[in-house]
N, C-alpha and C positions, 0 to 999 in steps of 0.2 A: 537551538543547539545546546546540548547538555552532555558534557564529557564526550564530545564528538558529535558528528551528524546523527540526527534521529530520522529525519525525513526530508524529502524535497518534493516540490510540485512542478509538473510540466504541463503547460497548457498546449494542447494540440487542436487541430481543426475541428475534430468531432468528439473529443473527450479530454479529460484531465487525468493525468497519472499521478498517483501518490506513491513515491518510492520510499520504502521502509528499509533503512539500512540495518545491517546485521539481521537480515530476514531469516536466516537459518535458525536463529535462536528465538524467533517470535512465533508462538503457536497461532494456528489459524483454524480454530475449531468450527467456525461458521462458514469456512470456504470462500472468503471474500477476495483472496489473492487471485489475480488474473494472469500473472506471469512471474517467472523467476522461482518457481517452486523448488527447483534443485540448486538454485543460486545461493551461495554462502555469503555473498556480499549484500545483496538487496533483493527485495521482492516488490512487486508492483500491484497496486489496486487501481484499476481503470474505472472511471466514472463517466458515463455518457449522458448527454442531454436527455432529460426526462426520466432518468433512473432515480430511484430512491436510494439514498446513501444509508447503509446500515451503520449508523452513528455509534451505537453501543459496541459493535464488533470492532470498528476502526479505532475507537477510543481505547478499547481493551488492548489492542495490539500496541 
């Protein structure tokens, strides 16, 4: 947490969601956001078992 929430993790049965708060102001040039594209509060990046995480893109966000 830095001057408010930055992100949160949610573990589900078949994936992990990374919620990025203030998602509307975070650019997504590599298209890793999986939900909340029009949401001004948060965007979600879902990572499923066996998928490779695009670490540079996630870190940049």
